[in-house]
C-alpha positions as CSV (number, residue, x, y, z in Angstrom):
1,M,-28.2,80.7,-104.7
2,T,-28.4,84.4,-105.2
3,R,-27.9,85.5,-108.8
4,A,-25.3,88.1,-109.7
5,A,-26.6,91.7,-110.0
6,G,-27.0,92.6,-113.6
7,E,-28.8,95.4,-115.5
8,D,-32.3,93.8,-115.0
9,E,-31.6,93.1,-111.3
10,A,-30.7,96.7,-110.6
11,R,-34.1,97.9,-111.8
12,R,-36.0,95.7,-109.4
13,P,-36.8,96.7,-105.8
14,V,-35.1,94.5,-103.2
15,V,-36.7,93.2,-100.0
16,A,-34.3,91.7,-97.6
17,V,-35.9,89.5,-94.9
18,V,-33.5,89.0,-92.1
19,G,-34.2,85.6,-90.5
20,G,-35.7,82.6,-92.2
21,G,-37.6,80.9,-89.4
22,Y,-41.4,80.7,-89.5
23,T,-42.0,84.4,-89.5
24,G,-39.5,85.1,-92.3
25,A,-40.9,82.2,-94.3
26,V,-44.5,83.6,-94.1
27,V,-43.4,87.1,-95.0
28,A,-41.6,85.7,-98.1
29,Y,-44.5,83.3,-99.0
30,S,-47.2,86.0,-98.6
31,L,-45.2,88.6,-100.5
32,A,-44.3,86.3,-103.4
33,R,-48.0,85.4,-103.8
34,R,-49.0,89.0,-103.8
35,L,-46.5,90.5,-106.2
36,P,-46.5,90.1,-110.0
37,P,-43.7,87.8,-111.2
38,G,-40.4,89.5,-111.6
39,S,-41.5,92.8,-110.0
40,A,-39.2,92.6,-107.0
41,R,-36.4,90.4,-105.4
42,I,-37.3,88.8,-102.2
43,L,-34.2,87.7,-100.3
44,V,-34.5,85.6,-97.2
45,I,-31.2,85.6,-95.3
46,E,-31.0,82.5,-93.1
47,P,-28.0,80.4,-92.1
48,R,-29.9,77.1,-91.9
49,A,-30.2,74.9,-95.0
50,E,-34.0,75.4,-95.2
51,I,-36.2,78.4,-94.7
52,G,-39.0,78.0,-92.2
53,R,-37.7,75.7,-89.6
54,G,-36.1,78.2,-87.3
55,L,-35.4,77.2,-83.7
56,A,-38.7,75.4,-83.1
57,Y,-39.2,73.4,-86.3
58,S,-35.6,72.4,-86.8
59,S,-35.8,70.0,-83.8
60,L,-35.1,66.4,-84.8
61,D,-36.2,65.1,-81.5
62,P,-39.2,62.9,-82.0
63,S,-40.5,63.8,-78.6
64,H,-41.0,67.4,-79.7
65,R,-44.4,68.0,-81.1
66,I,-46.5,71.0,-82.1
67,N,-48.6,72.0,-79.2
68,V,-51.8,72.8,-81.1
69,P,-53.8,70.5,-83.4
70,A,-52.6,70.4,-87.0
71,A,-56.0,71.5,-88.1
72,R,-55.3,75.0,-86.6
73,M,-51.9,75.6,-88.2
74,S,-51.2,77.0,-91.6
75,V,-48.8,79.3,-93.5
76,S,-51.9,81.1,-94.8
77,S,-54.7,82.6,-92.7
78,E,-56.9,82.3,-95.8
79,D,-56.6,78.5,-95.7
80,P,-56.3,77.6,-92.0
81,G,-56.7,73.9,-92.7
82,D,-53.8,73.7,-95.2
83,F,-51.3,72.0,-92.9
84,F,-53.9,69.3,-91.9
85,A,-54.6,68.6,-95.5
86,W,-50.9,68.3,-96.1
87,V,-50.6,65.9,-93.2
88,K,-53.3,63.7,-94.5
89,S,-51.9,63.7,-98.1
90,N,-48.4,62.8,-96.9
91,G,-49.4,59.9,-94.6
92,V,-48.0,61.5,-91.5
93,V,-50.4,59.6,-89.1
94,A,-49.6,56.3,-90.7
95,E,-45.9,56.9,-90.2
96,D,-46.4,58.2,-86.6
97,P,-49.6,56.7,-85.1
98,E,-48.9,58.4,-81.8
99,S,-49.5,61.8,-83.4
100,Q,-53.3,61.2,-83.4
101,V,-55.1,61.3,-80.1
102,P,-58.4,59.3,-79.4
103,T,-60.6,62.3,-80.1
104,G,-59.1,62.7,-83.6
105,E,-56.8,65.7,-83.2
106,V,-53.3,65.3,-84.7
107,F,-50.1,66.6,-83.1
108,P,-47.3,65.8,-85.5
109,R,-43.6,66.2,-84.6
110,R,-42.2,69.6,-85.0
111,Q,-39.9,68.6,-87.8
112,V,-42.9,67.6,-89.8
113,F,-44.3,71.1,-89.6
114,G,-40.9,72.3,-90.8
115,S,-41.1,70.0,-93.8
116,Y,-44.5,71.4,-94.6
117,I,-43.3,75.0,-94.6
118,A,-40.4,74.0,-96.9
119,A,-42.8,72.3,-99.2
120,R,-45.0,75.3,-99.5
121,L,-42.1,77.6,-100.2
122,A,-40.4,75.3,-102.7
123,P,-42.3,76.4,-105.8
124,F,-41.4,80.1,-105.1
125,L,-37.8,79.3,-104.5
126,A,-37.7,77.2,-107.7
127,S,-39.2,79.9,-109.8
128,G,-37.0,82.6,-108.3
129,A,-40.0,84.5,-106.9
130,A,-38.1,84.2,-103.6
131,E,-34.5,83.5,-102.9
132,H,-32.7,81.9,-100.0
133,L,-29.4,83.6,-99.3
134,R,-27.7,81.3,-96.8
135,G,-25.7,83.4,-94.3
136,A,-25.9,85.4,-91.1
137,V,-26.4,89.2,-91.1
138,A,-23.8,91.0,-89.0
139,R,-24.8,94.6,-89.6
140,V,-27.8,96.6,-91.0
141,A,-27.4,100.3,-91.7
142,P,-29.1,102.9,-93.8
143,E,-27.4,103.8,-97.0
144,G,-28.8,106.5,-99.3
145,E,-32.5,105.9,-99.7
146,G,-32.1,102.2,-98.9
147,W,-30.2,99.8,-96.6
148,R,-26.9,98.0,-96.6
149,L,-26.6,94.6,-95.0
150,D,-23.2,93.2,-94.2
151,L,-23.1,89.4,-93.8
152,A,-20.7,87.7,-91.4
153,D,-18.8,86.1,-94.3
154,G,-18.0,89.5,-95.9
155,R,-20.8,89.7,-98.5
156,E,-22.8,92.9,-98.9
157,I,-26.4,93.4,-99.8
158,R,-28.2,96.6,-100.7
159,A,-32.0,96.6,-100.3
160,D,-34.9,99.0,-100.6
161,F,-36.7,97.4,-97.6
162,V,-35.6,95.3,-94.7
163,V,-37.8,93.1,-92.6
164,L,-36.4,92.0,-89.3
165,A,-37.8,88.5,-88.7
166,A,-35.3,87.4,-86.2
167,S,-36.0,84.3,-84.1
168,H,-36.8,84.3,-80.4
169,P,-33.8,85.2,-78.3
170,R,-32.5,82.3,-76.1
171,P,-33.2,82.4,-72.4
172,A,-30.9,84.4,-70.3
173,V,-29.1,82.7,-67.4
174,P,-30.8,83.8,-64.2
175,G,-28.7,86.0,-62.0
176,P,-28.5,83.3,-59.2
177,L,-27.1,80.8,-61.6
178,R,-24.4,83.1,-63.2
179,A,-21.8,81.7,-60.8
180,V,-22.0,78.3,-62.6
181,A,-22.8,79.7,-66.1
182,S,-19.6,78.3,-67.5
183,S,-20.2,74.8,-66.2
184,P,-20.9,72.1,-68.8
185,K,-23.5,70.8,-66.3
186,L,-25.6,73.9,-66.9
187,R,-27.5,74.4,-70.2
188,A,-29.2,77.6,-71.0
189,D,-29.9,76.8,-74.6
190,P,-32.9,74.5,-74.6
191,Y,-32.7,74.1,-78.4
192,D,-29.2,72.4,-78.2
193,L,-29.9,68.9,-77.2
194,S,-26.4,67.5,-77.8
195,W,-26.0,67.0,-74.0
196,L,-28.8,64.4,-74.0
197,A,-26.3,61.7,-75.1
198,E,-24.3,62.4,-71.9
199,V,-27.1,62.0,-69.4
200,D,-26.9,59.1,-67.1
201,P,-30.3,57.5,-66.5
202,Q,-30.1,58.2,-62.7
203,E,-29.0,61.8,-62.9
204,R,-30.8,64.3,-60.7
205,V,-32.0,67.1,-62.9
206,L,-33.2,70.7,-62.1
207,I,-35.3,72.4,-64.8
208,V,-35.7,76.2,-64.2
209,G,-39.0,77.2,-65.8
210,S,-42.2,75.3,-66.1
211,G,-43.6,76.2,-69.5
212,L,-43.8,74.3,-72.8
213,T,-40.1,74.0,-73.3
214,S,-39.7,72.5,-69.9
215,A,-42.3,69.9,-70.8
216,D,-40.4,69.1,-74.0
217,L,-37.2,68.5,-72.0
218,V,-39.0,66.1,-69.6
219,A,-40.3,64.2,-72.6
220,S,-36.9,64.1,-74.2
221,L,-35.2,62.8,-71.0
222,D,-37.9,60.2,-70.5
223,A,-37.7,58.9,-74.1
224,R,-34.0,58.3,-73.6
225,G,-34.6,56.1,-70.5
226,H,-33.9,58.7,-67.8
227,K,-35.3,57.5,-64.5
228,G,-33.8,59.9,-62.0
229,E,-35.5,62.7,-60.2
230,I,-36.5,65.8,-62.1
231,L,-37.3,68.9,-60.1
232,V,-39.0,71.7,-62.0
233,V,-39.0,75.1,-60.3
234,S,-40.5,78.5,-61.2
235,R,-41.2,81.5,-59.2
236,R,-44.9,81.2,-59.2
237,G,-45.2,77.5,-59.8
238,F,-47.5,77.8,-62.8
239,R,-47.6,75.0,-65.4
240,S,-48.8,74.8,-68.9
241,R,-52.4,73.6,-69.1
242,G,-54.0,71.0,-71.4
243,H,-56.4,71.2,-74.3
244,A,-60.2,70.9,-74.0
245,F,-60.7,67.9,-76.3
246,G,-64.3,67.0,-77.0
247,A,-65.6,70.3,-75.5
248,G,-67.4,71.4,-78.6
249,A,-67.5,74.9,-80.1
250,A,-67.3,77.9,-77.9
251,P,-70.7,79.3,-76.9
252,F,-69.7,82.8,-77.9
253,D,-67.6,84.5,-80.6
254,R,-66.5,87.5,-78.5
255,L,-66.8,88.9,-75.0
256,E,-66.7,92.3,-73.4
257,F,-63.6,92.9,-71.2
258,D,-63.0,95.8,-68.8
259,T,-59.8,97.5,-69.9
260,A,-59.8,100.3,-67.4
261,S,-56.8,98.7,-65.7
262,A,-54.8,95.5,-65.4
263,S,-56.8,94.4,-62.3
264,A,-60.1,95.3,-64.0
265,L,-59.1,93.2,-67.0
266,L,-58.2,90.2,-64.8
267,R,-61.5,90.5,-62.9
268,S,-63.5,90.5,-66.1
269,V,-61.6,87.4,-67.4
270,R,-62.2,85.6,-64.2
271,R,-65.9,86.5,-64.2
272,H,-66.3,85.1,-67.7
273,V,-64.5,81.9,-66.7
274,R,-66.8,81.4,-63.7
275,E,-69.9,82.0,-65.7
276,T,-68.7,79.8,-68.6
277,V,-67.8,76.9,-66.4
278,A,-71.0,77.2,-64.4
279,A,-72.9,76.9,-67.7
280,G,-71.2,73.6,-68.4
281,H,-68.5,74.8,-70.8
282,R,-64.7,74.9,-70.5
283,W,-62.5,77.7,-69.3
284,Q,-60.4,77.3,-72.5
285,H,-63.3,78.8,-74.5
286,V,-62.9,82.1,-72.6
287,L,-59.1,82.2,-73.0
288,D,-59.5,81.5,-76.7
289,V,-61.7,84.6,-77.1
290,V,-59.2,86.6,-75.1
291,R,-56.6,85.5,-77.6
292,T,-58.7,86.4,-80.7
293,Q,-59.4,89.8,-79.2
294,G,-55.9,90.2,-77.9
295,G,-54.8,93.0,-80.2
296,E,-58.0,95.0,-79.5
297,I,-57.7,94.5,-75.7
298,W,-54.0,95.5,-75.7
299,R,-54.6,98.7,-77.7
300,A,-57.4,99.7,-75.3
301,L,-55.1,99.5,-72.3
302,T,-53.3,102.5,-71.0
303,P,-49.4,102.4,-71.0
304,E,-49.5,101.8,-67.2
305,A,-52.0,99.0,-67.6
306,R,-49.8,97.4,-70.3
307,R,-46.8,97.6,-68.0
308,R,-48.7,95.9,-65.2
309,V,-50.1,93.2,-67.5
310,A,-46.6,92.5,-68.8
311,R,-45.1,92.4,-65.4
312,H,-47.8,90.6,-63.3
313,L,-50.1,88.7,-65.6
314,R,-48.0,87.6,-68.6
315,V,-46.8,84.3,-66.9
316,A,-50.3,83.3,-65.9
317,W,-51.5,84.1,-69.4
318,D,-48.8,82.1,-71.1
319,V,-49.5,78.9,-69.1
320,H,-53.2,79.1,-70.0
321,R,-52.8,80.3,-73.5
322,F,-49.9,78.0,-74.7
323,R,-51.3,74.6,-74.0
324,I,-49.3,71.4,-73.8
325,A,-49.6,68.7,-76.4
326,P,-51.2,65.5,-75.1
327,Q,-48.1,63.3,-75.7
328,P,-45.7,65.2,-73.3
329,E,-48.7,65.8,-71.0
330,A,-49.1,62.0,-70.6
331,V,-45.3,61.6,-69.9
332,I,-45.5,64.3,-67.2
333,A,-48.6,62.7,-65.6
334,R,-46.9,59.3,-65.5
335,R,-43.6,60.6,-64.1
336,E,-45.5,62.5,-61.4
337,A,-47.4,59.4,-60.4
338,E,-44.1,57.5,-60.3
339,G,-42.6,60.1,-58.0
340,S,-39.7,60.9,-60.4
341,L,-41.0,64.4,-61.4
342,R,-41.9,67.2,-59.1
343,Y,-43.0,70.8,-59.6
344,E,-42.3,73.5,-57.0
345,A,-42.8,77.3,-56.7
346,A,-39.5,78.5,-55.5
347,A,-36.9,81.3,-56.1
348,L,-33.2,80.7,-57.0
349,V,-31.0,82.5,-54.5
350,G,-27.5,81.2,-55.3
351,S,-25.4,78.5,-56.9
352,A,-22.0,76.9,-56.8
353,E,-20.2,73.9,-58.4
354,E,-18.7,71.4,-56.0
355,G,-17.3,68.0,-56.8
356,G,-18.7,67.9,-60.3
357,R,-22.2,68.7,-59.1
358,L,-24.2,71.9,-59.2
359,I,-25.4,73.3,-55.9
360,V,-28.5,75.5,-56.1
361,N,-30.0,77.3,-53.2
362,L,-33.8,77.5,-53.3
363,R,-36.3,79.5,-51.3
364,P,-39.9,78.1,-51.5
365,R,-42.5,80.7,-52.5
366,R,-44.4,80.3,-49.2
367,G,-41.4,80.0,-46.9
368,A,-38.4,82.0,-45.8
369,E,-36.0,79.1,-45.2
370,V,-33.4,78.6,-47.9
371,R,-32.4,75.0,-48.6
372,R,-29.4,73.7,-50.4
373,E,-30.0,71.2,-53.2
374,S,-27.5,69.2,-55.3
375,F,-28.0,68.3,-59.0
376,D,-26.1,66.5,-61.7
377,R,-27.5,68.9,-64.3
378,V,-29.4,72.2,-64.5
379,L,-31.5,73.2,-67.5
380,V,-32.8,76.7,-68.1
381,T,-36.1,77.0,-69.9
382,T,-37.3,80.4,-68.7
383,G,-38.5,81.6,-72.1
384,P,-37.1,84.0,-74.7
385,A,-35.2,87.0,-73.2
386,H,-37.0,89.6,-75.4
387,D,-35.7,92.4,-73.1
388,R,-32.1,91.5,-74.2
389,I,-32.7,91.0,-77.9
390,G,-29.7,93.1,-78.9
391,E,-27.1,91.1,-76.9
392,G,-27.0,87.9,-78.9
393,N,-27.9,89.4,-82.3
394,P,-25.3,91.7,-83.8
395,A,-27.6,93.1,-86.5
396,L,-30.3,94.1,-84.0
397,G,-27.7,95.2,-81.5
398,G,-26.1,97.5,-84.0
399,L,-29.5,99.1,-85.0
400,I,-30.3,99.6,-81.3
401,A,-26.9,101.1,-80.5
402,A,-27.2,103.5,-83.4
403,G,-30.6,104.7,-82.3
404,L,-32.3,103.4,-85.5
405,I,-34.7,101.2,-83.6
406,G,-36.1,101.3,-80.1
407,L,-36.9,98.8,-77.5
408,D,-40.4,98.2,-76.2
409,P,-40.7,99.7,-72.7
410,N,-42.3,96.6,-71.3
411,G,-39.5,94.3,-72.5
412,L,-41.6,92.7,-75.2
413,G,-39.2,93.1,-78.1
414,L,-38.8,96.1,-80.4
415,L,-40.6,99.4,-80.6
416,T,-43.0,99.2,-83.6
417,A,-46.2,100.5,-84.9
418,P,-49.1,98.1,-84.6
419,A,-48.8,97.0,-88.3
420,G,-45.1,96.3,-88.0
421,E,-43.2,99.5,-89.1
422,A,-40.1,99.9,-87.0
423,L,-39.9,102.9,-84.7
424,R,-36.9,104.8,-83.4
425,P,-36.6,105.4,-79.6
426,D,-38.5,108.7,-79.9
427,G,-41.4,106.9,-81.6
428,A,-40.7,108.3,-85.1
429,P,-41.0,105.7,-87.9
430,Q,-37.8,104.3,-89.4
431,P,-38.5,104.4,-93.2
432,G,-38.0,101.1,-95.1
433,L,-37.6,99.0,-91.9
434,Y,-40.2,96.6,-90.7
435,V,-40.4,94.1,-87.8
436,A,-42.4,90.9,-88.3
437,G,-43.5,88.3,-85.7
438,P,-43.0,88.0,-82.0
439,L,-40.5,90.9,-81.7
440,A,-43.4,93.2,-82.5
441,R,-45.7,92.1,-79.8
442,G,-45.1,95.2,-77.7
443,A,-47.5,97.0,-80.1
444,A,-49.6,94.1,-81.3
445,G,-50.3,92.4,-77.9
446,E,-50.8,88.7,-78.4
447,L,-48.1,87.7,-81.0
448,M,-46.6,84.5,-79.8
449,G,-49.0,81.9,-81.2
450,L,-48.6,80.7,-84.7
451,P,-51.9,82.0,-86.1
452,E,-51.2,85.5,-84.8
453,V,-47.6,85.3,-86.1
454,T,-49.0,84.3,-89.5
455,R,-51.5,87.2,-89.7
456,H,-48.9,89.7,-88.5
457,A,-46.3,88.5,-91.1
458,E,-49.0,88.7,-93.8
459,G,-49.8,92.2,-92.7
460,V,-46.2,93.2,-93.1
461,A,-46.1,91.6,-96.5
462,G,-49.3,93.6,-97.4
463,L,-47.6,96.9,-96.4
464,L,-44.6,96.0,-98.5
465,S,-46.7,95.0,-101.5
466,A,-48.5,98.3,-101.4
467,R,-45.2,100.2,-101.2
468,L,-43.7,98.2,-104.0
469,G,-46.6,99.0,-106.3
470,G,-45.2,102.5,-106.7
471,K,-41.5,101.9,-105.8
472,A,-38.8,103.4,-108.0
473,A,-35.9,101.3,-109.2
474,A,-33.8,99.6,-106.6
475,P,-30.2,100.5,-105.9
476,A,-27.5,98.1,-107.2
477,L,-27.3,94.8,-105.4
478,S,-23.9,93.4,-104.5
479,V,-23.6,89.7,-103.4
480,G,-20.0,89.1,-104.1
């Protein structure tokens, strides 16, 4: 609970972190570790009961697992094995034997990772080094030399610095499905699984989008005894790929990539893959290097090359980069073998609701004929709508409308400097305002995976720590 503002409080600089999902948790954790005790107030504004869970790690569905091994996840880039150590010390595998695969890697349930984040933050919350202000921010606006934040419940906060650590926006309903957007048979929020209790085992289900969230929903349906047909469609028909267990270490630490254009970059990646596979290694090794050099590659591209990468290559990159956990992968393989799960490259061209069912018109990628399909339920898992981030978030929407922050021209979130400073639409910095996590990937490049988010959030905390070292007294803080 936030303390009342007294004389001592007014002398301390205030950092308001808007959003307490994983990104906001790491900003608070890293900043609290860097700053001398009592030198600043770190307020994390988050409506959920715990900081760090966000959309992904608040899931209570036991079918939802982290999609990378526990040994590669941590709230601190200085200690990359921290989560795995916590998993071992807390008996996670003993409680959930299916979390460990035969080669030894551990893929706990997502809620377990959320518990780990909460455990790491707990000492800082208990000591007051960081504070959880439970609520939702409705408006952020400059006031004097600082910022004023209006909460939805009427409370007001004044801060010296604001970090926008908002969660991923939910998927947007595709245009061809807007005719049935109000139907309870259509679900465009893949994080709300309340509908699962209503599903009949024989329902015919359409899933729009074939990435990791789609795989989660297939696993969730299967775990609840669903036996009906599931059709998964996406425009290109790409699917998330699996991990390279037992492949050993990569034969290289870095590679040279041609960044003269988007097509040149693609050719060089493909060449490295061919050569690596021919040498007896896995393609995943090449993509892992692309990932570690992602920021460097992105900064070397021209604006036009970035635009083309974002438009034409991002989907292919995502399905190779964001690999599926082995547990849902096994469910998918079994359902495909049984004939109850099918993937197809197709475009949506229209929809209607008739007789309690949803009618969706599909055009196969390699065909001109449109066919009419009938489904009991349609689920949208097309990924975060980063190009519409202001529509569902009043705080961000207000900043955008006021011209205080700009949108990334490639639809990758907000306009920022590479280190996370928010930029106005004209490219000028917005003093005292920072963007941490995936919403800053337009400048950072690869910023969707957890290790990259961790490092970016730590970088923002480092900037704030440096600024706070010479910061004058904060304005009064009101939390009435």
